[in-house]
C-alpha positions as CSV (number, residue, x, y, z in Angstrom):
1,X,0.0,0.0,0.0
2,X,2.4,2.7,1.2
3,X,5.0,3.9,-1.2
4,X,6.0,6.5,1.4
5,X,9.6,5.7,2.4
6,X,10.9,5.1,5.9
7,X,14.3,6.7,5.0
8,X,14.9,8.7,8.1
9,X,17.4,6.2,9.3
10,X,19.0,6.3,5.9
11,X,20.3,9.7,6.8
12,X,21.8,8.6,10.1
13,X,23.6,5.6,8.5
14,X,25.1,7.7,5.7
15,X,26.1,10.3,8.1
16,X,27.9,7.7,10.2
17,X,29.6,6.5,7.0
18,X,30.8,9.9,6.1
19,X,32.0,11.3,9.5
20,X,33.4,10.4,12.9
21,X,34.4,6.8,12.2
22,X,37.6,4.9,12.6
23,X,38.8,2.6,9.8
24,X,40.5,-0.6,10.9
25,X,42.5,-2.6,8.2
26,X,45.3,-5.0,7.9
27,X,46.3,-8.5,6.7
28,X,45.7,-11.9,8.2
29,X,48.6,-14.4,7.8
30,X,49.7,-17.6,9.4
31,X,52.9,-17.5,11.5
32,X,54.5,-19.2,8.4
33,X,53.4,-16.3,6.2
34,X,50.6,-18.0,4.3
35,X,47.5,-15.9,3.4
36,X,44.3,-16.7,5.3
37,X,41.1,-16.1,3.3
38,X,37.8,-15.9,5.1
39,X,39.1,-15.1,8.6
40,X,36.6,-13.4,10.9
41,X,37.7,-10.1,12.3
42,X,35.5,-8.1,14.7
43,X,35.2,-6.1,17.8
44,X,33.6,-8.3,20.5
45,X,30.3,-6.9,21.8
46,X,29.5,-5.2,18.5
47,X,28.6,-6.3,15.0
48,X,31.5,-4.2,13.5
49,X,33.9,-6.4,11.6
50,X,34.9,-7.9,8.3
51,X,36.1,-11.0,6.5
52,X,39.6,-11.3,5.0
53,X,39.7,-11.5,1.2
54,X,41.7,-13.7,-1.1
55,X,44.8,-11.7,-0.3
56,X,44.2,-11.9,3.5
57,X,43.3,-8.2,3.5
58,X,40.4,-6.8,5.6
59,X,38.9,-3.4,6.2
60,X,35.9,-2.1,8.2
61,X,34.7,1.0,10.0
62,X,33.5,1.5,13.5
63,X,32.1,4.3,15.6
64,X,33.6,2.8,18.8
65,X,36.2,4.9,20.6
66,X,39.0,4.3,23.1
67,X,40.8,1.0,23.8
68,X,38.8,-1.9,22.5
69,X,39.6,-5.6,22.0
70,X,40.0,-6.8,18.4
71,X,39.5,-10.5,17.9
72,X,40.3,-12.7,14.9
73,X,39.2,-16.3,14.4
74,X,39.9,-18.9,11.7
75,X,39.1,-22.6,11.8
76,X,42.3,-24.5,12.4
77,X,44.1,-21.6,14.1
78,X,44.3,-20.3,17.7
79,X,42.2,-17.2,18.4
80,X,44.0,-13.9,17.9
81,X,43.3,-11.0,20.4
82,X,44.8,-7.5,20.7
83,X,43.8,-4.2,22.3
84,X,43.5,-1.4,19.7
85,X,43.2,2.3,20.3
86,X,40.3,3.7,18.2
87,X,40.7,7.4,19.0
88,X,42.5,8.0,15.6
89,X,41.0,7.9,12.1
90,X,43.0,4.9,10.9
91,X,44.2,1.8,12.7
92,X,46.3,-0.8,10.9
93,X,46.8,-4.3,12.4
94,X,49.1,-7.1,11.2
95,X,47.6,-10.4,12.3
96,X,49.6,-13.6,12.6
97,X,47.6,-16.7,13.3
98,X,49.1,-19.7,15.0
99,X,48.0,-23.0,13.3
100,X,46.8,-25.8,15.5
101,X,47.3,-29.5,14.7
102,X,44.0,-30.1,13.0
103,X,44.4,-27.2,10.5
104,X,40.7,-27.4,9.5
105,X,39.4,-25.0,6.9
106,X,36.2,-23.1,7.6
107,X,33.5,-24.6,5.4
108,X,30.2,-22.8,5.1
109,X,26.9,-24.4,4.1
110,X,25.4,-22.0,1.5
111,X,22.6,-24.1,-0.1
112,X,19.4,-22.0,-0.3
113,X,20.8,-19.0,1.6
114,X,21.8,-15.5,0.9
115,X,23.4,-13.7,3.9
116,X,24.7,-10.3,4.8
117,X,26.7,-8.5,7.3
118,X,26.0,-10.3,10.6
119,X,27.5,-13.6,9.3
120,X,30.9,-12.7,8.2
121,X,31.6,-16.2,6.9
122,X,29.7,-15.5,3.7
123,X,29.6,-12.9,1.0
124,X,27.7,-9.8,1.8
125,X,24.8,-9.9,-0.6
126,X,22.5,-7.0,0.5
127,X,23.4,-4.5,3.1
128,X,21.0,-1.7,4.3
129,X,22.7,0.7,1.9
130,X,22.1,-1.8,-1.0
131,X,18.4,-1.9,-0.1
132,X,18.1,1.9,0.1
133,X,20.0,2.4,-3.2
134,X,18.2,-0.4,-5.2
135,X,16.2,1.9,-7.4
136,X,13.1,-0.3,-7.8
137,X,12.9,-1.1,-4.1
138,X,12.4,2.5,-2.9
139,X,14.0,1.5,0.4
140,X,11.6,-1.4,0.9
141,X,13.1,-4.7,2.1
142,X,10.7,-6.8,0.1
143,X,11.4,-4.8,-3.0
144,X,15.1,-5.3,-2.7
145,X,14.8,-9.0,-2.0
146,X,12.7,-9.3,-5.2
147,X,15.9,-8.5,-7.2
148,X,17.5,-11.8,-5.9
149,X,17.1,-15.1,-7.7
150,X,14.4,-17.4,-6.6
151,X,11.8,-14.7,-6.2
152,X,8.8,-13.7,-8.3
153,X,7.7,-10.1,-8.4
154,X,4.1,-9.7,-7.2
155,X,3.1,-6.1,-7.9
156,X,-0.5,-6.6,-6.7
157,X,0.5,-7.5,-3.2
158,X,4.1,-6.2,-2.8
159,X,5.1,-9.3,-0.8
160,X,7.9,-11.8,-1.3
161,X,7.1,-15.0,-3.3
162,X,9.8,-17.6,-3.4
163,X,10.2,-20.6,-5.8
164,X,6.5,-21.1,-6.6
165,X,5.3,-20.6,-3.1
166,X,2.5,-18.3,-2.1
167,X,3.2,-15.1,-0.1
168,X,2.1,-16.8,3.2
169,X,4.8,-19.4,2.8
170,X,7.6,-16.9,3.5
171,X,8.0,-15.9,7.1
172,X,9.9,-13.0,8.6
173,X,11.9,-13.2,11.9
174,X,13.5,-10.3,13.7
175,X,16.3,-11.3,16.1
176,X,15.1,-14.9,15.9
177,X,11.5,-14.0,16.8
178,X,8.5,-14.5,14.5
179,X,6.9,-11.3,13.0
180,X,3.1,-11.9,12.6
181,X,2.4,-8.9,10.2
182,X,5.6,-7.9,8.4
183,X,3.7,-5.8,5.8
184,X,1.5,-2.8,6.1
185,X,-2.2,-3.5,5.9
186,X,-3.9,-3.2,2.5
187,X,-6.7,-4.5,0.3
188,X,-6.4,-7.0,-2.6
189,X,-4.5,-5.6,-5.7
190,X,-3.2,-2.6,-3.8
191,X,0.5,-3.3,-2.9
192,X,1.8,-3.2,0.6
193,X,5.3,-2.4,1.9
194,X,7.4,-4.1,4.6
195,X,6.8,-2.3,7.9
196,X,10.4,-2.0,8.9
197,X,13.2,0.2,7.7
198,X,16.3,-1.7,6.4
199,X,18.5,0.5,8.7
200,X,17.1,-1.2,11.8
201,X,19.1,-4.2,10.8
202,X,22.8,-5.1,10.7
203,X,22.4,-8.5,9.2
204,X,20.1,-10.1,6.7
205,X,19.7,-13.8,5.8
206,X,17.3,-14.6,3.0
207,X,16.7,-18.3,2.7
208,X,15.1,-19.6,-0.4
209,X,14.8,-23.0,1.2
210,X,16.6,-25.7,3.2
211,X,17.0,-23.4,6.2
212,X,18.1,-24.3,9.7
213,X,15.9,-26.5,12.0
214,X,16.1,-23.5,14.4
215,X,13.2,-21.9,12.3
216,X,9.8,-23.3,11.4
217,X,6.3,-22.5,10.1
218,X,7.5,-21.5,6.7
219,X,6.9,-23.8,3.7
220,X,9.1,-22.0,1.2
221,X,11.4,-19.3,2.7
222,X,12.6,-17.5,5.8
223,X,13.7,-13.9,5.9
224,X,15.9,-13.6,9.1
225,X,16.7,-10.0,10.2
226,X,19.2,-9.2,13.0
227,X,19.0,-5.7,14.4
228,X,21.8,-3.2,15.1
229,X,23.6,-3.2,18.4
230,X,24.5,0.1,20.0
231,X,23.8,3.2,18.0
232,X,27.1,4.6,16.7
233,X,26.6,8.2,18.1
234,X,24.1,10.8,19.4
235,X,22.2,12.4,16.5
236,X,19.0,14.1,15.6
237,X,17.4,13.8,12.1
238,X,14.6,15.6,10.3
239,X,13.0,14.2,7.1
240,X,10.9,16.3,4.8
241,X,9.3,14.2,2.1
242,X,6.9,14.6,-0.8
243,X,4.6,12.2,1.0
244,X,5.2,13.2,4.7
245,X,7.7,14.1,7.4
246,X,9.6,12.4,10.2
247,X,11.7,13.2,13.2
248,X,14.2,11.0,15.0
249,X,16.6,11.4,18.0
250,X,19.2,9.0,19.1
251,X,21.2,9.2,22.3
252,X,24.4,7.2,22.8
253,X,26.1,6.5,26.1
254,X,29.1,4.3,26.7
255,X,27.3,1.1,27.1
256,X,23.7,1.8,26.0
257,X,21.7,3.8,23.4
258,X,18.1,5.0,23.0
259,X,16.4,6.0,19.8
260,X,12.9,7.5,19.4
261,X,11.3,8.4,16.1
262,X,7.9,9.4,14.7
263,X,6.6,9.8,11.2
264,X,3.5,10.8,9.3
265,X,2.9,10.0,5.6
266,X,0.1,11.1,3.3
267,X,0.0,10.2,-0.4
268,X,-2.4,13.0,-1.3
269,X,0.3,15.2,-2.8
270,X,1.5,12.3,-4.9
271,X,-1.9,11.1,-6.0
272,X,-2.8,14.7,-7.0
273,X,0.4,15.0,-9.1
274,X,0.6,11.6,-10.8
275,X,-2.5,10.3,-12.7
276,X,-4.1,7.4,-10.8
277,X,-5.9,4.3,-11.9
278,X,-7.7,4.2,-8.5
279,X,-10.5,6.6,-7.7
280,X,-9.2,7.8,-4.3
281,X,-11.7,9.3,-1.8
282,X,-9.0,9.6,0.9
283,X,-5.5,8.5,-0.3
284,X,-3.4,6.3,2.0
285,X,-2.1,8.0,5.1
286,X,-0.4,6.7,8.3
287,X,1.2,7.8,11.5
288,X,3.5,5.9,13.8
289,X,6.4,5.8,16.2
290,X,9.3,3.6,17.2
291,X,11.4,3.2,20.3
292,X,14.7,1.2,20.3
293,X,16.8,0.6,23.4
294,X,20.2,-1.3,23.5
295,X,22.2,-2.2,26.5
296,X,25.7,-3.8,26.5
297,X,26.1,-6.2,29.4
298,X,29.5,-7.4,30.4
299,X,32.1,-7.9,27.7
300,X,29.9,-9.7,25.2
301,X,26.3,-9.5,26.2
302,X,23.6,-7.4,24.5
303,X,20.1,-6.7,25.7
304,X,17.6,-5.2,23.2
305,X,14.1,-3.7,23.2
306,X,12.2,-2.6,20.1
307,X,8.7,-1.3,19.9
308,X,6.6,0.2,17.0
309,X,3.0,1.4,16.8
310,X,1.2,2.5,13.6
311,X,-2.3,3.6,12.5
312,X,-3.2,3.8,8.8
313,X,-6.3,4.4,6.7
314,X,-7.4,4.7,3.1
315,X,-10.7,5.1,1.2
316,X,-11.4,4.6,-2.4
317,X,-14.0,3.5,-5.0
318,X,-13.1,-0.1,-5.4
319,X,-14.1,-2.6,-8.2
320,X,-17.0,-4.8,-7.1
321,X,-15.8,-8.4,-6.6
322,X,-18.7,-9.7,-8.6
323,X,-19.0,-6.9,-11.2
324,X,-15.5,-5.5,-11.8
325,X,-16.8,-2.8,-14.1
326,X,-18.7,-1.3,-11.2
327,X,-17.0,0.5,-8.3
328,X,-18.2,0.8,-4.7
329,X,-16.9,2.8,-1.8
330,X,-14.4,0.9,0.4
331,X,-12.5,2.1,3.5
332,X,-9.7,0.4,5.4
333,X,-8.5,1.4,8.9
334,X,-5.6,-0.5,10.4
335,X,-3.8,-0.5,13.8
336,X,-0.6,-2.4,14.5
337,X,1.6,-2.8,17.5
338,X,4.8,-4.8,17.5
339,X,7.4,-5.3,20.3
340,X,10.3,-7.6,20.9
341,X,12.9,-8.0,23.6
342,X,16.0,-10.2,23.4
343,X,19.3,-11.0,25.1
344,X,22.4,-12.6,23.6
345,X,25.5,-13.5,25.7
346,X,28.1,-16.1,26.7
347,X,27.6,-18.4,29.7
348,X,30.6,-19.9,31.4
349,X,32.8,-19.0,28.4
350,X,31.3,-22.0,26.5
351,X,27.6,-21.7,26.0
352,X,26.1,-19.0,23.7
353,X,22.6,-18.1,24.9
354,X,19.8,-16.4,23.2
355,X,16.5,-15.6,24.9
356,X,13.7,-13.4,23.8
357,X,10.0,-12.7,23.4
358,X,7.7,-10.9,21.0
359,X,4.2,-9.5,20.9
360,X,2.1,-8.4,17.9
361,X,-1.4,-7.0,17.7
362,X,-3.0,-6.1,14.3
363,X,-6.5,-5.0,13.5
364,X,-8.0,-4.3,10.1
365,X,-11.5,-2.9,9.7
366,X,-12.9,-2.9,6.1
367,X,-16.2,-1.2,5.3
368,X,-17.9,-1.3,2.0
369,X,-21.2,-3.0,0.9
370,X,-20.1,-5.4,3.6
371,X,-18.0,-4.9,6.8
372,X,-15.2,-7.1,8.1
373,X,-13.4,-6.6,11.4
374,X,-10.4,-8.8,11.8
375,X,-8.1,-8.8,14.8
376,X,-5.0,-11.0,15.2
377,X,-2.5,-11.1,18.0
378,X,0.3,-13.4,19.1
379,X,2.9,-13.7,21.9
380,X,6.1,-15.7,21.6
381,X,8.9,-16.9,23.9
382,X,12.0,-18.5,22.6
383,X,15.5,-19.6,23.7
384,X,18.5,-21.2,22.1
385,X,21.8,-22.6,23.5
386,X,24.9,-23.3,21.4
387,X,28.5,-24.5,22.2
388,X,31.4,-26.1,20.4
389,X,32.4,-29.5,21.5
390,X,36.0,-29.9,20.7
391,X,37.2,-28.7,17.3
392,X,35.0,-30.9,15.1
393,X,31.5,-30.4,16.4
394,X,29.1,-27.5,17.1
395,X,25.9,-28.3,19.0
396,X,22.8,-26.1,19.2
397,X,19.3,-26.7,20.7
398,X,16.3,-24.6,21.7
399,X,12.6,-24.3,22.1
400,X,9.8,-21.8,21.5
401,X,6.1,-21.3,22.5
402,X,3.6,-19.1,20.7
403,X,0.0,-18.2,21.8
404,X,-2.0,-16.8,18.9
405,X,-5.6,-15.5,18.6
406,X,-7.7,-14.8,15.5
407,X,-11.0,-12.9,15.9
408,X,-13.1,-12.0,12.9
409,X,-16.6,-10.6,12.5
410,X,-18.0,-10.5,8.9
411,X,-21.3,-8.7,8.1
412,X,-22.4,-9.2,4.5
413,X,-25.6,-7.3,5.4
414,X,-27.3,-5.7,8.4
415,X,-29.2,-8.8,9.2
416,X,-26.3,-11.4,8.9
417,X,-23.3,-11.8,11.1
418,X,-20.6,-14.5,10.8
419,X,-18.0,-14.7,13.5
420,X,-14.8,-16.7,13.8
421,X,-12.6,-17.1,16.9
422,X,-9.5,-19.3,16.8
423,X,-6.9,-19.7,19.6
424,X,-3.6,-21.3,18.9
425,X,-1.0,-22.7,21.3
426,X,2.0,-23.8,19.3
427,X,5.2,-25.3,20.8
428,X,8.4,-26.4,19.1
429,X,11.8,-27.7,19.9
430,X,14.9,-28.4,17.8
431,X,18.4,-29.8,18.0
432,X,21.1,-29.3,15.4
433,X,24.8,-30.1,15.0
434,X,27.6,-28.9,12.7
435,X,30.1,-31.7,12.1
436,X,33.5,-30.9,10.5
437,X,34.1,-34.2,8.8
438,X,37.4,-33.3,7.1
439,X,39.4,-30.2,6.3
440,X,37.0,-29.6,3.4
441,X,33.7,-31.1,4.3
442,X,31.1,-30.0,6.9
443,X,27.6,-31.5,7.5
444,X,24.7,-30.0,9.4
445,X,22.0,-32.4,10.8
446,X,18.9,-31.1,12.5
447,X,15.6,-32.3,13.8
448,X,12.6,-30.0,14.6
449,X,9.5,-31.1,16.4
450,X,6.2,-29.0,16.5
451,X,2.8,-29.3,18.1
452,X,-0.3,-27.3,17.3
453,X,-3.2,-27.3,19.8
454,X,-5.4,-25.7,17.2
455,X,-5.0,-28.7,14.8
456,X,-4.4,-31.2,17.6
457,X,-1.4,-32.6,15.7
458,X,2.4,-32.9,15.9
459,X,5.2,-33.4,13.4
460,X,8.9,-34.2,13.2
461,X,10.9,-32.4,10.5
462,X,14.4,-33.8,9.7
463,X,16.9,-31.6,7.9
464,X,20.3,-32.2,6.5
465,X,22.8,-30.0,4.6
466,X,26.5,-30.2,3.7
467,X,29.2,-28.3,1.9
468,X,32.4,-29.4,0.2
469,X,35.3,-27.0,-0.5
470,X,36.7,-27.4,-4.0
471,X,39.4,-24.7,-3.6
472,X,40.2,-21.5,-1.8
473,X,37.4,-19.6,-3.3
474,X,34.7,-22.1,-4.3
475,X,32.6,-24.8,-2.9
476,X,29.5,-26.9,-3.6
477,X,26.6,-27.4,-1.1
478,X,23.5,-29.4,-0.8
479,X,20.4,-29.4,1.5
480,X,17.4,-31.7,2.0
481,X,14.7,-31.5,4.5
482,X,11.0,-31.3,5.5
483,X,9.2,-28.1,6.4
484,X,5.7,-27.8,7.9
485,X,3.3,-24.9,8.3
486,X,-0.1,-24.5,10.0
487,X,-2.8,-23.5,7.5
488,X,-3.7,-19.8,7.4
489,X,-6.4,-18.7,9.9
490,X,-8.7,-17.8,7.0
491,X,-8.6,-21.5,5.9
492,X,-9.7,-22.5,9.5
493,X,-12.9,-20.5,9.6
494,X,-15.2,-23.5,9.1
495,X,-13.4,-26.2,11.0
496,X,-9.9,-27.2,12.3
497,X,-9.8,-30.8,11.2
498,X,-6.8,-30.2,9.0
499,X,-3.2,-31.3,8.8
500,X,0.0,-29.4,8.7
501,X,0.9,-28.3,5.2
502,X,4.2,-29.9,4.1
503,X,7.0,-29.1,1.7
504,X,10.1,-31.3,1.1
505,X,13.1,-29.4,-0.3
506,X,16.1,-30.7,-2.3
507,X,18.9,-28.3,-3.3
508,X,22.3,-28.3,-4.8
509,X,24.5,-25.2,-5.4
510,X,27.9,-24.1,-6.6
511,X,29.4,-20.8,-5.2
512,X,32.6,-18.9,-6.0
513,X,33.6,-15.7,-4.2
514,X,36.8,-14.0,-5.1
515,X,38.2,-10.5,-5.1
516,X,34.8,-8.7,-5.0
517,X,33.2,-11.1,-7.5
518,X,30.4,-13.4,-6.5
519,X,28.9,-16.2,-8.6
520,X,26.4,-18.9,-7.6
521,X,24.1,-21.2,-9.3
522,X,21.6,-23.4,-7.6
523,X,19.1,-26.1,-8.7
524,X,16.2,-27.2,-6.6
525,X,13.1,-29.4,-6.4
526,X,10.3,-28.9,-3.9
527,X,7.3,-31.3,-3.3
528,X,4.1,-30.1,-1.6
529,X,1.7,-32.3,0.4
530,X,-1.4,-31.8,2.5
531,X,-2.1,-28.3,1.1
532,X,-5.5,-26.9,2.0
533,X,-8.0,-27.6,-0.8
534,X,-11.8,-27.1,-1.2
535,X,-13.7,-30.4,-1.3
536,X,-15.5,-30.4,-4.7
537,X,-18.6,-32.0,-3.0
538,X,-19.0,-30.0,0.2
539,X,-16.9,-26.9,-0.5
540,X,-15.2,-27.3,2.9
541,X,-11.4,-27.2,3.3
542,X,-9.6,-30.5,3.3
543,X,-5.9,-31.4,3.4
544,X,-5.7,-33.1,0.0
545,X,-3.8,-30.5,-2.0
546,X,-0.4,-31.2,-3.6
547,X,2.1,-29.6,-5.9
548,X,5.7,-29.2,-7.0
549,X,8.2,-26.5,-7.9
550,X,11.6,-27.0,-9.6
551,X,14.1,-24.7,-11.2
552,X,17.5,-23.0,-11.4
553,X,18.7,-19.8,-9.9
554,X,21.8,-17.8,-11.0
555,X,23.4,-14.8,-9.3
556,X,26.4,-12.8,-10.3
557,X,27.8,-9.6,-8.6
558,X,30.8,-7.5,-9.6
559,X,32.1,-4.8,-7.3
560,X,35.4,-4.4,-8.9
561,X,35.4,-4.1,-12.7
562,X,33.8,-0.6,-13.0
563,X,35.6,2.0,-11.0
564,X,33.2,3.3,-8.3
565,X,30.5,1.0,-9.7
566,X,28.7,-2.0,-8.4
567,X,26.2,-4.3,-10.1
568,X,24.5,-7.6,-9.8
569,X,22.5,-9.8,-12.2
570,X,20.0,-12.5,-11.1
571,X,18.1,-15.0,-13.2
572,X,15.5,-17.5,-12.0
573,X,13.8,-20.3,-14.0
574,X,10.7,-21.8,-12.4
575,X,8.5,-24.8,-13.3
576,X,5.6,-25.3,-10.9
577,X,2.1,-26.6,-10.6
578,X,-0.2,-27.1,-7.7
579,X,-3.6,-28.4,-6.9
580,X,-5.0,-26.5,-3.9
581,X,-7.6,-24.0,-2.8
582,X,-10.4,-24.1,-5.4
583,X,-8.3,-25.4,-8.3
584,X,-10.3,-27.9,-10.3
585,X,-7.1,-29.5,-11.6
586,X,-3.3,-29.2,-11.1
587,X,-2.2,-25.9,-12.7
588,X,0.4,-23.1,-12.6
589,X,-0.8,-20.7,-9.9
590,X,-1.5,-17.0,-10.9
591,X,1.5,-15.7,-8.9
592,X,4.2,-17.8,-10.7
593,X,6.3,-16.8,-13.7
594,X,8.7,-19.1,-15.5
595,X,11.5,-16.5,-16.0
596,X,12.6,-13.7,-13.8
597,X,15.5,-11.4,-14.5
598,X,16.9,-8.4,-12.5
599,X,19.8,-6.1,-13.3
600,X,20.8,-3.7,-10.5
601,X,23.5,-1.0,-10.8
602,X,24.7,1.7,-8.5
603,X,27.5,4.2,-8.9
604,X,29.3,6.8,-6.8
605,X,30.2,10.2,-8.4
606,X,32.6,11.9,-6.1
607,X,32.9,15.0,-8.2
608,X,29.2,15.9,-7.5
609,X,28.9,14.0,-4.2
610,X,26.1,11.8,-5.6
611,X,25.2,8.2,-5.6
612,X,23.0,7.0,-8.5
613,X,21.3,3.7,-9.2
614,X,19.2,1.9,-11.7
615,X,17.2,-1.3,-11.8
616,X,15.8,-3.2,-14.8
617,X,13.4,-6.1,-14.1
618,X,11.8,-8.6,-16.5
619,X,9.2,-11.2,-15.8
620,X,7.7,-13.6,-18.3
621,X,3.9,-13.8,-18.6
622,X,1.9,-15.1,-15.6
623,X,-1.2,-17.3,-15.9
624,X,-4.8,-16.3,-15.1
625,X,-8.1,-18.0,-15.4
626,X,-10.3,-16.8,-18.2
627,X,-13.9,-18.2,-17.9
628,X,-14.4,-17.2,-21.6
629,X,-12.0,-19.9,-22.8
630,X,-11.7,-23.6,-22.1
631,X,-9.2,-24.9,-19.5
632,X,-8.1,-23.6,-16.1
633,X,-5.5,-20.8,-15.7
634,X,-4.7,-21.0,-19.4
635,X,-4.7,-17.2,-20.0
636,X,-1.3,-15.4,-20.0
637,X,-0.6,-11.8,-19.0
638,X,1.8,-9.6,-21.0
639,X,5.5,-9.8,-20.0
640,X,6.5,-7.5,-17.2
641,X,9.1,-4.8,-17.7
642,X,10.3,-2.0,-15.3
643,X,13.2,0.4,-15.4
644,X,13.6,2.5,-12.2
645,X,16.2,5.1,-11.2
646,X,17.3,7.0,-8.1
647,X,19.9,9.5,-6.9
648,X,21.2,10.6,-3.5
649,X,23.0,14.0,-3.3
650,X,25.2,14.5,-0.2
651,X,25.9,18.1,1.0
652,X,25.7,20.4,4.0
653,X,22.7,22.7,4.6
654,X,23.3,25.5,7.0
655,X,26.2,23.6,8.4
656,X,24.3,20.3,8.9
657,X,24.8,17.0,7.0
658,X,22.0,16.7,4.4
659,X,20.8,14.2,1.8
660,X,18.6,15.0,-1.1
661,X,17.0,11.8,-2.4
662,X,15.0,11.3,-5.6
663,X,13.5,8.1,-6.9
664,X,11.3,7.2,-9.9
665,X,9.9,3.9,-10.9
666,X,8.9,2.6,-14.4
667,X,10.4,5.7,-16.1
668,X,9.8,4.3,-19.6
669,X,6.0,3.9,-18.8
670,X,5.7,0.2,-19.5
671,X,2.1,-1.1,-19.2
672,X,2.3,-3.6,-16.4
673,X,-0.6,-6.1,-16.0
674,X,-0.7,-8.5,-13.1
675,X,-3.8,-10.4,-14.2
676,X,-7.6,-9.9,-14.8
677,X,-10.7,-9.9,-12.7
678,X,-13.9,-11.3,-14.2
679,X,-17.5,-10.8,-13.4
680,X,-19.3,-13.6,-11.5
681,X,-22.0,-14.1,-14.2
682,X,-22.0,-13.8,-18.0
683,X,-23.6,-10.9,-19.8
684,X,-26.4,-11.1,-22.4
685,X,-23.9,-12.3,-24.9
686,X,-22.7,-15.1,-22.7
687,X,-19.3,-13.4,-22.0
688,X,-17.8,-12.7,-18.6
689,X,-16.7,-9.1,-18.4
690,X,-13.3,-8.3,-17.1
691,X,-10.9,-5.6,-16.0
692,X,-7.1,-5.6,-16.0
693,X,-5.3,-5.7,-12.6
694,X,-2.6,-3.0,-12.9
695,X,-0.5,-0.8,-10.5
696,X,-2.4,2.1,-8.9
697,X,-0.3,4.4,-11.1
698,X,2.0,4.0,-14.0
699,X,4.9,5.7,-12.1
700,X,5.9,6.4,-8.5
701,X,7.9,9.6,-7.8
702,X,9.5,10.3,-4.5
703,X,11.6,13.3,-3.3
704,X,13.0,13.6,0.2
705,X,15.3,16.0,2.1
706,X,17.0,14.5,5.2
707,X,18.9,16.7,7.6
708,X,21.2,15.4,10.3
709,X,21.7,18.2,12.9
710,X,25.1,18.8,14.4
711,X,27.0,16.7,11.7
712,X,28.9,17.9,8.7
713,X,29.5,16.0,5.5
714,X,33.2,15.5,4.5
715,X,33.2,14.9,0.8
716,X,36.8,13.8,0.7
717,X,36.3,10.9,3.1
718,X,33.3,9.2,1.4
719,X,34.0,6.3,-1.1
720,X,32.0,3.9,-3.1
721,X,32.2,1.3,-0.3
722,X,30.6,3.8,2.1
723,X,27.7,4.3,-0.3
């Protein structure tokens, strides 16, 4: 729904990149002088760090000051520790690692997973800056993820769809805790945005399948987001946008930080300027606030609290579900509250502990020729414990409990009321081990058990993955496993005598990372069972659905060839069919496209202090069901094309660091059609009338001015890597 951008934290992050940070660099070698590639270098108690490259070189920036411990680890070597003074602008450290007798290499399982900053064992694929400067994303996490292979663009919902899976099959986790409503509330065929700013997060793991037994309730994919630790410095920011405004203040103490922000967005100026396909009565508007508290405990513990509240509304003349050529008034008002609290630390110098809890409340009230009041809330508790056992084994286990509630009241007319109340008590436990079989082979075996009181059923999900190092810069990996998910609450309105939906994943990939080049190719096969389907005789839901998805994903990123340039290319081939919901026969679902291509480019222009970006996206035709022709889902939409651009100009305004940000989507004006809606009954000529499902507008334009008070921009110290 909202194309208004939560870019206020974009300002703070770029400010931190441009001023008041210390760069730490150096080389990691063995005592014998051999280069160590893939060593982990970081400041304990923070997420600041890097991974040594093919030449053993590393470099990263930090806002920490004073004497701080620097730690370097590499499998097969003793841990390196040294105190470094961070009061200067540049610190160079020469690291010599002593090899132990085992001399194991660090092998990383990469099948089905794209990771970023928090896991320094893997290539950084998408950082917060990448998300902000991906032109088509407009600083939306889901929009940026859609440029990676394995995803299908779904413009009518704005949500992430992965490898033939529906939107509900991808789940979002923040600091290991489930997020019940990761997207802003909307109505069908009006796209939503992810609720969270990318600059809340230090690390991002996007799993396209085969993910750890630590996570569950996601048939296709898990988006795992890890929040920032202590804020780098005290700062105040003001954002003035074409669609609203925002104000944020962060206070940093030595061992804790507190951030408070508020924002208001209103798309009325945008809808008044750009021609709309929707007849807006009251364009989308929203207001909300966030509070973030971080506390460092001891030398390596971190306690976090995050809370957000939001209210939004919109009103329009909306196509009638039964007669799409006729529009009727429709209004949506939505309220959302999300909070989580977590702790990470080391117990007895051996056990790594995580413990946390989350609460979500979301209420959507839709009023039209009918009314629907839907409230959903959940509370979750979770813990994990992990420790190494010798040099060849890592052991992890944990458990979680979730209490959920779904309360819905539907009034099709003044005289009829239908109510649904469902309470869920879900419990799960898991155990997982990483086994370093040889210097070049590692295996991960896991088992997850789940119980749903709502279904009255339990399951066991075994998972296995492994990786084999072919050389210093390349490896192959595989993953197999079973994944279960409770049916959506909407499918449980009539009864709960259903089974867990199930998907079995098989994946094999090849990955090469060297000198700022990343290449990976992955083949997969996914088999569905027990999907919810409408019984053709009774119309009631039953667990008899099935399906499959198979394909190949390719990703290439080059951060070296073009001076001050960075680009990536992704391609995904998908072959899928399923028999679920009201499908009369197995068919390609309407949200699946056989071919998806994304080309993303960004460039830093130091002469004019500007970062520019462009994204081109192509998607082959998607199916839709045309009742005017024989067969089911035999129609095909036109191919999808989009070219989007953006630019960020960095300067000082009245002595304060300022960013002018401009973004435009679909600048060539391609006609983008996501499908067609047909009338429920034929006309006098026996034809079902239809309307095309298209974006609310052909283009989206955004302009924002972001001011960071008390900070100045130093043009000479900003590089492509900072942007």
